[in-house]
N, C-alpha and C positions, 0 to 999 in steps of 0.2 A: 182382260176385266168389263164387262157391256156393263152402260147403265143399269141400275135397278129397275123394273118395270113397277110401274104404277100412275094411279094419279096424284098431281099436283094440287093436292090440297090440304090447306092449312086450318089448324082450332087444337083447342084442347078438349080431350076426354076425360073428364074426371069419374075413374072406376071407383066402386066399392070392393074393394078386392077381396074374394073369399079365402079362406086358407086352404091351405093344400098346393099352391100350385108358386111358382117363383114370378117376380116382378119380369123377368124378362118375358118368360112363359106367355104373359098379362099383354106385353104391349107389341109381341109380336100377333096376338089372335087380334086386335087393335087391328094391327098395320094390313093385315089379313081381309077382316072384315070390311075395313073401309077401303081395299084396293089403292093405298094410300104408301106413296114411294120412300117418303122418309119415314121415323117416328125415334121419339125416345119418351124418356119418364124420369120427373121429378123426383128421384129419392128412393130407394131400395127400402122392400118390406121385405122380412123373413116371410119364407112359404107359411108358415106359422099362423103371421098375422093378417088380421082384417083392416080393412077401412080406407082411407083415402090411396089413391095411386093416382098420380097425376099424369098422363099421358100425352106427348107433344107430338102433333102431325104437320111433316112438310115446314113451315116457315117459323112456325111455333116452336119447333125446336131451339130456338136462337135465342128462345124467351128462360127457355130452362135452368139456367144459372141465376135468374130474379125468384124463380120459384124455388129453388132448392137452397137458396141463402136464406129466402126468411123462418120468422118463428113456426113451428108447429106443434099440434098438441095430440096427448098419447090418452088412453087410456088402459089402466092394465091390471091385470088380478097377480097377486106374489103370492107363494106358497111359502110358510115359516116353518123353519124346523129343516131345510131340505136345501144341501145345495147339489147341484149336478156341472157334470162337466161341460156341459152346453149355455150354461147359465137358464133354462128354458126346459119341459118337460121332455124337447128329443132326445137329451141325454141320459147319463148312469149317474144316480147316488153317489156323491162320493164325501158326502160327511153331512150327520146327523144330529139334532138338538132336541131334547125336550121343556128346554126354555120358551115361553111364548110372552113375549111382549105385550102391555096393553097400548091401547089407544093413545093413551097419554106419552109411553115411552115410542111409541112410532110416530108421534105428533113433534116430540120434541130433539129428534134425531134429523130430520127434515132438512131445517136450515144449513145444515153442511152439505147440503146438495142441492144448496142455490146460489143464484148470483157464477161469477164465471167460476169454474172448478175444471179438475185434472181429472181423466178418466180415464182409464187402463180398458179397451177392448176386450171381450172374450175370447178365450182360446181359439172359436169355433166363429170366424169372423172373416169379412172380406178383406182384410185389412191386405195387402200384401208385404211379406219380407223376403227380401233380394229376388223378387220379381215373383215367387209362390202364394198364393194365397194361404192367410194363415189355417183355414180350415181344413185345406189340404193336408198340410204340415201335419194339423194338431187329427186328423183321422188317422195318419201314419205312425202316431204317439210321442210324436214329437212334444217337449215340453216347450213353450214357448216363451221369450219376455219379450211381449209387447209393449213398445214405449207411451206413456201417459200420453193424451193429445187434449187439447182445450175445450173445453164445453158451457157456452152460455146455457143456463136454468132460469128462465123467466120464473118459475113457480112448480111447485112440487107440493100437493096436498093429498091426503088421507081423505077419499069420500066414501068410504065405506068398509065396515068387517063382518061380514057375512056370518063367520065364524072365529075362533082362535087359531087355525092354522092358517087363516087366509085372510090378507088386505088388498082392498082395488084403489088406486091410486091416481091420479091423472098430472101429469105432466107439460109443460111447454116449454120448449128448447130449442135454440137455434140448429144449424146446420150440425149433423156427423155425432150426434147421439147414439146411444146406443140403451136402449130402456132398460134390455137384461142385466148391462153392467150397472144401471145402478138397482137391479132388485138385488142383484151379487153383494154388491157395495154396502148398501143396506141390510142387508142380513147379518154382513159380519160387523158392521159398528152395532148391532143391537144383541149381537153374540149368539145369533139363533139360525145362520145359513137362512139362504130366501134364494128362490126363483120363480121364472116369469110361469105363471101356466095358461094367460090369454093375455094379449094384445091389442089395442087395436087403433089406429091414426085417425082421430074424430076432423083433424082438420089440418089445412097444408097452407101455409102462404093465404090466398084466395078461395081458395078450396075448400071443399064443406063435404062430408061425408054421407049427409044427407039428401044431399044433392045429387050424388053420385050415381053412376047406372051401375046393374049387376050385369055380371060375366054374360049371363044366359038371355038378356035382353039383346046384348052387343049380337050373341052368335042369331040369334033370330031375325034380328033386322040386317044379317049380313048380306053384302053385295046390292041390296035393296037402295034405292033412289030415296027410302024415309029415313036413311043411317045417318045421313048428313046434318040431320034436325037433332040430332044428339049432340053434336059439336057446341065450344064455348068459343069466342071468338080470341084470336092471338092476344089482344090485346088486356084481357085478362090477366095473362102472364105477366103485367108491369103495372098490375093494382098498386106496386109497392112504393114505385119510381112517380116522383112527378112530371104530367104530360105540357110539353108545351105545346102550343100550336103554330105551326108555320105557312107560309103564306107561299102558292102553287110553284116562285120561284123558289124557294127556301126549299121544299121538296123535291124539287128538281137538282138541286146541287148537292144535299143530302144523298138524293139515291146513285150520284156518282163518285161516292166519298168523298167530297169535301163539306168545310164548313156550311150549314145556312141560318140565317134569318130565322127568328122563332118570336114568337111573342111570350114573354115572364107572364107565369101566373104565383109560383109559391118558390120557385129555384135560388138556390144561391150559388155564386160565381164558385167552380169547381163541382158542384154536385151533379150525381150522374142522374140523367133523365130522360125521356123520350119523346121523342118532334112526333107530331101528327097530323093529317090531313084530310077532313070531313069526315073524323073520328076513327082515321086506318091509321095506322102504325108506319110512319117513314125511316124513322132510324132511332139508338139507344147510342148516347153521346157522352160527352162532359159539357155542363151549361160553362157559358162562357162569354160576358157581356154580348149579352142579344145574342147570340150565335149557339146551335152546337152542332159540336164537334163530333162527330158521327166513329162509331168503333163495330156496329150490327147496321146494317141496311136490310131493308127488309123488300123484297119483290113480292107485295101485294098489289 
């Protein structure tokens, strides 16, 4: 296998993902447009979902875990009175109900889905079972026993009720949450069934959908000198970690994988933090008594 061709370009591109395309296809399109050697993304969106898909190029891929692990927010519409086998509009209706809860009944049910909860992923999801993706097994007609997973939900609110059949909610949660599972379980809790009809990720960690670039814009500027101006610095992916400045000597040690001296501002002993020199990221690691012990080093 030869080395992947392309430019050594680093940074974040916040794409406002349109409906009807997979997250992987978006990443591939961005990598092609920038002629980038390396690309990844921070958190998959379903093909039908829209909103923030943060794509990392080059050295920024090393900061992906810090964006994936950060809080993120979703605005979504649920259809009351119907359950589907995919928990969204892509699937078949498998149960119906004439019951329609009031706004107050919906609000009363929401606290059960806040804080640290356990959530069973949808049957049609990318969870792996014995090496196979759940959605592939589900398509083959297998009934799956998926294990519940922990999820931290900071907030879940009813924000709009367009009509008796629909409710619009906003959720802020941690890593690994399935909005479709929230809709499904809320429908069961209300005794009326429910599934997601629209889903938009409005922000993810430091990145906001309002600042996102459309795929049309990416295609318009593809392979042109102007496209690089769309990139945000890789340091934006470290926004949730304390920044520690280092001396040129400290930076040299860190770049060689050794502990380097840093000037502490807000980190406490044992904190994960990142070291910078002249505003550029040098390394991420653990802060201990005036030194950063690196776990990731940036070649910038």
